C-alpha positions as CSV (number, residue, x, y, z in Angstrom):
1,M,153.9,21.1,65.5
2,Y,157.5,19.9,66.0
3,K,156.3,16.4,65.5
4,N,154.7,17.3,62.1
5,L,157.9,19.1,61.1
6,L,160.0,16.1,61.9
7,L,157.7,13.8,60.0
8,S,157.9,16.1,57.0
9,L,161.7,16.0,57.0
10,I,161.9,12.2,57.0
11,P,161.6,11.9,53.1
12,V,164.3,14.5,52.7
13,I,166.7,12.7,55.1
14,F,166.0,9.4,53.4
15,F,166.8,10.8,50.0
16,A,170.0,12.4,51.2
17,V,171.2,9.2,52.8
18,S,170.3,7.1,49.8
19,M,171.9,9.3,47.2
20,P,175.3,7.4,47.3
21,A,173.4,4.2,46.8
22,F,171.6,5.6,43.7
23,A,175.0,6.8,42.4
24,Q,176.5,3.4,42.7
25,E,173.4,1.7,41.2
26,F,173.4,3.9,38.1
27,P,177.1,4.7,37.3
28,E,178.0,7.1,34.4
29,H,178.9,5.4,31.2
30,P,182.7,5.8,30.6
31,E,183.8,7.4,27.4
32,P,185.0,4.8,24.9
33,E,188.7,4.6,24.1
34,V,189.1,5.2,20.3
35,D,191.9,3.8,18.2
36,F,192.5,3.4,14.4
37,A,194.1,0.7,12.3
38,S,194.6,-0.2,8.7
39,A,192.5,-3.2,7.5
40,K,191.7,-5.2,4.4
41,V,188.3,-6.4,3.3
42,L,188.4,-10.1,2.8
43,E,184.8,-10.9,2.0
44,I,181.3,-9.4,1.8
45,V,179.4,-12.0,3.8
46,K,176.0,-10.6,2.9
47,E,174.4,-7.4,1.7
48,E,170.7,-6.8,2.5
49,Q,168.3,-3.9,2.3
50,N,167.0,-2.5,5.6
51,E,163.3,-2.1,4.7
52,E,162.4,-0.3,7.9
53,L,165.0,2.4,7.5
54,T,164.4,2.7,3.7
55,G,160.8,3.6,4.3
56,A,161.7,6.1,7.0
57,F,164.4,8.0,5.0
58,Q,162.8,7.6,1.5
59,S,166.2,6.3,0.2
60,S,167.9,2.9,-0.2
61,Q,169.3,1.8,3.2
62,I,171.7,-1.2,2.8
63,I,173.5,-3.1,5.5
64,Q,176.8,-4.8,4.5
65,T,178.3,-7.6,6.6
66,A,182.0,-8.0,5.9
67,K,185.0,-9.9,7.1
68,I,187.9,-7.7,7.8
69,L,191.6,-8.5,8.3
70,I,193.4,-6.0,10.7
71,L,196.8,-5.2,9.3
72,N,198.5,-3.3,12.1
73,G,198.1,-2.1,15.7
74,E,197.1,-4.0,18.8
75,Y,194.8,-6.4,16.9
76,R,197.1,-7.1,13.9
77,G,196.3,-10.3,12.2
78,K,192.8,-10.6,13.7
79,V,189.9,-11.3,11.4
80,V,186.6,-9.6,12.5
81,E,183.1,-9.3,11.2
82,L,181.4,-5.9,11.1
83,E,178.3,-4.2,9.8
84,N,178.5,-1.3,7.4
85,Q,175.4,0.9,6.9
86,L,175.0,2.5,3.5
87,T,172.5,5.4,3.3
88,S,172.7,6.5,-0.4
89,N,174.6,9.6,0.7
90,P,178.0,9.6,-1.2
91,V,179.4,12.1,1.3
92,Y,179.4,9.6,4.1
93,D,178.9,6.1,2.5
94,I,181.9,3.7,2.2
95,K,180.8,0.8,0.0
96,L,183.0,-2.1,1.0
97,K,184.5,-4.4,-1.7
98,P,186.7,-7.5,-1.4
99,G,190.4,-6.4,-1.5
100,M,189.7,-2.8,-0.5
101,R,191.9,-1.3,2.2
102,I,190.2,0.8,4.8
103,V,190.9,2.7,8.0
104,L,189.2,0.9,10.9
105,N,187.7,2.8,13.8
106,I,188.1,0.7,17.0
107,E,186.0,1.7,20.0
108,K,186.9,0.0,23.3
109,T,184.7,0.1,26.4
110,P,184.9,-2.2,29.4
111,G,183.8,-5.7,28.2
112,Q,183.1,-4.6,24.6
113,I,185.1,-3.8,21.4
114,M,183.3,-2.3,18.4
115,F,184.8,-2.1,14.9
116,Y,183.6,0.5,12.3
117,P,184.9,1.4,8.8
118,S,186.1,5.0,9.2
119,D,187.4,5.8,5.7
120,I,189.1,4.4,2.6
121,E,192.9,4.1,3.1
122,R,194.4,6.4,0.5
123,F,197.9,6.6,2.0
124,P,199.6,4.1,-0.4
125,V,198.3,5.9,-3.5
126,L,199.4,9.3,-2.1
127,M,202.9,7.9,-1.5
128,V,203.0,6.7,-5.1
129,I,202.1,10.2,-6.3
130,L,204.7,11.8,-3.9
131,G,207.3,9.3,-5.2
132,L,206.6,10.3,-8.8
133,F,206.9,14.0,-8.0
134,L,210.3,13.4,-6.2
135,V,211.7,11.3,-9.0
136,L,210.8,14.0,-11.6
137,L,212.1,16.8,-9.4
138,L,215.4,15.0,-8.8
139,S,215.9,13.7,-12.4
140,I,215.1,17.0,-14.0
141,G,216.4,19.4,-11.4
142,G,219.5,17.5,-10.3
143,K,221.3,19.2,-7.4
144,K,218.8,22.1,-7.5
145,G,215.9,19.7,-7.4
146,F,217.5,18.0,-4.3
147,R,217.8,21.4,-2.6
148,S,214.2,22.1,-3.5
149,V,213.1,18.9,-1.8
150,I,215.1,19.9,1.4
151,S,213.5,23.4,1.4
152,L,210.0,21.8,0.9
153,V,210.5,19.5,3.8
154,I,211.7,22.4,6.0
155,T,208.7,24.5,5.1
156,A,206.3,21.7,5.9
157,L,208.0,21.1,9.2
158,L,207.8,24.8,10.1
159,V,204.1,24.9,9.3
160,F,203.1,21.6,11.1
161,F,205.6,21.6,14.0
162,A,205.9,25.4,14.6
163,L,203.0,27.4,13.4
164,V,200.2,24.9,14.1
165,P,201.3,24.2,17.8
166,A,201.8,27.9,18.3
167,I,198.3,28.7,17.2
168,L,196.8,25.8,19.2
169,N,198.7,26.9,22.3
170,K,197.4,30.5,22.1
171,F,200.5,32.2,20.9
172,P,199.8,35.4,18.9
173,I,198.7,34.1,15.5
174,I,199.7,36.9,13.1
175,P,203.3,37.3,14.6
176,S,203.7,33.5,14.6
177,A,202.7,33.3,10.9
178,V,205.1,36.2,10.0
179,V,208.0,34.5,11.9
180,V,207.3,31.2,10.1
181,A,207.1,33.0,6.8
182,L,210.4,34.8,7.5
183,V,212.3,31.7,8.6
184,S,210.9,29.7,5.7
185,T,211.8,32.4,3.1
186,L,215.4,32.8,4.5
187,L,216.1,29.0,4.6
188,T,214.5,28.3,1.2
189,M,216.4,31.1,-0.6
190,A,219.7,30.1,1.1
191,I,219.2,26.4,0.2
192,V,218.0,26.9,-3.3
193,G,220.0,30.0,-4.3
194,G,223.0,29.7,-2.0
195,L,224.4,32.3,0.4
196,N,224.8,35.3,-1.9
197,L,223.4,38.7,-2.7
198,K,220.8,37.1,-5.1
199,S,219.3,35.1,-2.3
200,L,219.4,38.0,0.1
201,A,217.6,40.3,-2.4
202,A,215.0,37.7,-3.1
203,S,214.4,37.1,0.6
204,L,214.0,40.8,1.4
205,G,211.7,41.3,-1.5
206,T,209.5,38.3,-0.6
207,I,209.3,39.2,3.1
208,L,208.4,42.9,2.5
209,S,205.8,41.9,-0.2
210,V,204.1,39.2,1.9
211,S,204.1,41.5,4.9
212,I,202.3,44.2,2.9
213,A,199.8,41.6,1.5
214,G,199.2,40.4,5.1
215,V,198.4,44.0,6.3
216,V,196.0,44.4,3.4
217,S,194.3,41.1,4.2
218,L,193.9,42.1,7.8
219,L,192.3,45.4,6.8
220,V,189.9,43.6,4.5
221,I,189.1,40.9,7.1
222,Y,188.2,43.4,9.8
223,S,186.5,46.0,7.5
224,A,184.4,43.6,5.5
225,P,184.1,41.9,8.1
226,L,185.0,38.2,7.5
227,S,184.3,35.8,10.3
228,G,186.9,33.2,9.4
229,F,184.2,30.5,9.2
230,H,184.3,29.9,5.4
231,D,184.3,26.1,5.2
232,Q,183.2,23.0,7.1
233,E,186.7,22.5,8.6
234,S,186.7,25.9,10.3
235,A,183.3,25.2,11.8
236,M,184.5,21.8,13.1
237,L,187.6,23.5,14.6
238,W,185.3,26.0,16.3
239,M,183.4,23.2,17.9
240,A,186.7,21.7,19.2
241,R,188.4,25.0,20.1
242,P,186.0,27.9,20.4
243,D,188.7,29.9,22.2
244,L,190.7,30.5,19.0
245,N,190.6,33.8,17.1
246,F,189.3,32.7,13.7
247,T,189.7,36.0,11.9
248,E,193.4,36.0,12.7
249,I,193.7,32.3,11.6
250,L,192.2,33.4,8.3
251,A,194.8,36.2,8.0
252,A,197.6,33.7,8.8
253,A,196.2,31.3,6.1
254,V,196.4,34.2,3.6
255,I,200.0,34.9,4.5
256,I,201.1,31.2,4.2
257,G,199.0,30.7,1.0
258,A,200.6,33.6,-0.8
259,L,204.2,32.8,0.4
260,G,205.1,30.2,-2.2
261,A,204.0,32.2,-5.2
262,V,205.7,35.4,-3.9
263,M,208.9,33.5,-3.2
264,D,208.9,32.2,-6.8
265,V,208.6,35.8,-8.2
266,G,211.2,37.1,-5.9
267,M,213.8,34.5,-6.8
268,S,213.0,34.8,-10.5
269,V,213.5,38.6,-10.6
270,S,216.6,38.5,-8.4
271,S,218.2,35.6,-10.3
272,S,217.7,37.3,-13.7
273,I,219.4,40.4,-12.4
274,A,222.3,38.4,-11.1
275,E,222.7,36.6,-14.5
276,L,222.7,39.9,-16.3
277,K,225.4,41.2,-14.0
278,K,227.5,38.2,-14.8
279,V,227.2,38.7,-18.5
280,N,227.9,42.4,-18.4
281,N,229.8,43.6,-15.3
282,A,229.5,47.2,-16.4
283,L,225.7,47.4,-15.9
284,Q,224.7,49.9,-13.2
285,P,222.0,49.5,-10.6
286,V,219.5,51.6,-12.6
287,E,219.9,49.5,-15.7
288,L,219.6,46.3,-13.7
289,F,216.5,47.6,-12.0
290,K,214.9,48.3,-15.4
291,S,215.8,44.8,-16.7
292,G,214.5,43.2,-13.5
293,M,211.2,45.1,-14.0
294,N,210.9,43.9,-17.6
295,V,211.4,40.3,-16.5
296,G,209.1,40.8,-13.5
297,K,206.3,42.2,-15.7
298,D,206.3,39.0,-17.8
299,I,206.2,36.8,-14.7
300,M,203.6,39.0,-12.9
301,G,200.5,38.1,-15.0
302,T,201.1,34.4,-15.1
303,M,201.9,34.1,-11.4
304,A,198.8,36.1,-10.4
305,N,196.7,33.8,-12.7
306,T,198.3,30.8,-11.0
307,L,197.4,32.0,-7.6
308,I,193.8,33.0,-8.4
309,L,193.2,29.8,-10.4
310,A,194.5,27.8,-7.4
311,Y,192.0,29.4,-5.1
312,I,189.2,29.0,-7.6
313,G,190.1,25.3,-8.1
314,G,190.1,24.8,-4.3
315,A,186.6,26.3,-4.0
316,F,185.2,25.0,-7.3
317,S,182.3,23.1,-5.8
318,L,181.3,26.3,-4.0
319,V,181.5,28.2,-7.3
320,L,179.2,25.7,-9.0
321,L,176.8,25.8,-6.1
322,A,176.6,29.6,-6.2
323,A,176.6,29.9,-10.0
324,N,172.8,30.6,-10.3
325,A,172.8,33.0,-7.3
326,P,172.3,36.7,-7.8
327,L,175.6,38.6,-8.1
328,I,174.8,40.7,-4.9
329,K,174.2,37.5,-3.0
330,L,177.2,35.7,-4.5
331,V,179.8,38.3,-3.8
332,N,178.6,38.9,-0.2
333,L,178.7,35.2,0.8
334,N,181.2,34.8,3.6
335,S,182.9,31.9,1.9
336,I,183.1,33.5,-1.5
337,A,184.3,36.8,-0.1
338,T,187.0,34.9,1.8
339,E,188.3,33.2,-1.3
340,I,188.3,36.6,-3.2
341,T,190.2,38.3,-0.4
342,A,192.8,35.5,-0.3
343,A,193.3,35.5,-4.1
344,I,193.5,39.3,-4.5
345,T,195.7,40.0,-1.5
346,G,198.1,37.2,-2.6
347,S,198.1,38.7,-6.1
348,I,198.9,42.1,-4.5
349,G,201.9,40.5,-2.9
350,I,203.1,39.1,-6.3
351,V,202.7,42.5,-8.0
352,L,204.5,44.4,-5.2
353,C,207.3,41.8,-5.2
354,V,208.4,42.7,-8.7
355,P,209.5,46.4,-8.1
356,I,210.6,45.7,-4.5
357,T,212.9,42.8,-5.4
358,A,214.1,44.6,-8.6
359,L,215.0,47.7,-6.6
360,I,216.8,45.7,-3.9
361,A,218.6,43.3,-6.2
362,G,219.5,46.1,-8.6
363,Y,221.1,48.1,-5.8
364,L,222.9,45.2,-4.1
365,I,224.1,43.3,-7.2
366,G,224.8,46.4,-9.2
367,R,227.3,47.7,-6.6
368,Q,229.1,44.3,-6.7
369,K,232.2,44.1,-8.8
370,I,232.5,40.7,-10.5
371,S,236.0,39.8,-11.5
């Protein structure tokens, strides 16, 4: 019996002993090292139709062979030849043409380097548009325009180098968004309007209004409820970071999205009250409040329109896609409901900013004696 048991264990012992040998014989494929570089298309060597794939996918499948000059990075100055697959899908296809600048995807594995077109290089054109904007802002706005540029840079730095890292590193999302909004508002108002009661009133009105809009958005997000997965980018982020709270990310997005428009209203109302006080030093807080309200009412409608149209413009493809859907289906779509929530809560912030800022500015500036 023991002899039979020993014989039956021989295959098991052999497999256990030989496992390291199998592991060495079939190693795991290492993950490729991925890099990117700018490149220029020199020549389309050939362009042919892939008949086999065309029949399989019922669409035109074209393979381009192109010579590419790498413009920067480790392989700068190198000319490479690559294949580019076109599938008749405009979402993913990049049709190469001589002279075109592209972003090159470089995948490096031991003993092999592969080059793929990743996207069209749009950076130079974007820099031209940015330059035009800055020239117009500085030439028309003068010193105020220069201050606006500084405040814009500071706000962008706060979002990209404070709020984004805070969210990705699991800091509380809503408090982080509120702190960024607070700091951005105080710095923007101080830089654009100076260190005075006008800027203080505009800052307080903006912060209170955005905070109330944020609370309203949170109530809607959790009551509706909205998942936070309203576009392709949020789904991609979930695949990379499923540990993040996407409902809170949505609320933070609403706060940051409404901040600029509310700041505009706050400064406009506060600045008008300050100018009235300069013209007539005898005006009392109540009179200044009424004048600020009249100015704010004129601003209110156009700014709410601006915010709502900005959200509609950002989701216009979705609006067209859902145009023929029944109303009950359309309104209850997660993506549509998210855009509606963002637009309306931002507009609530704008509407509330008028009386809050007028009240604060009327009180602070009205008590000030201008000699």
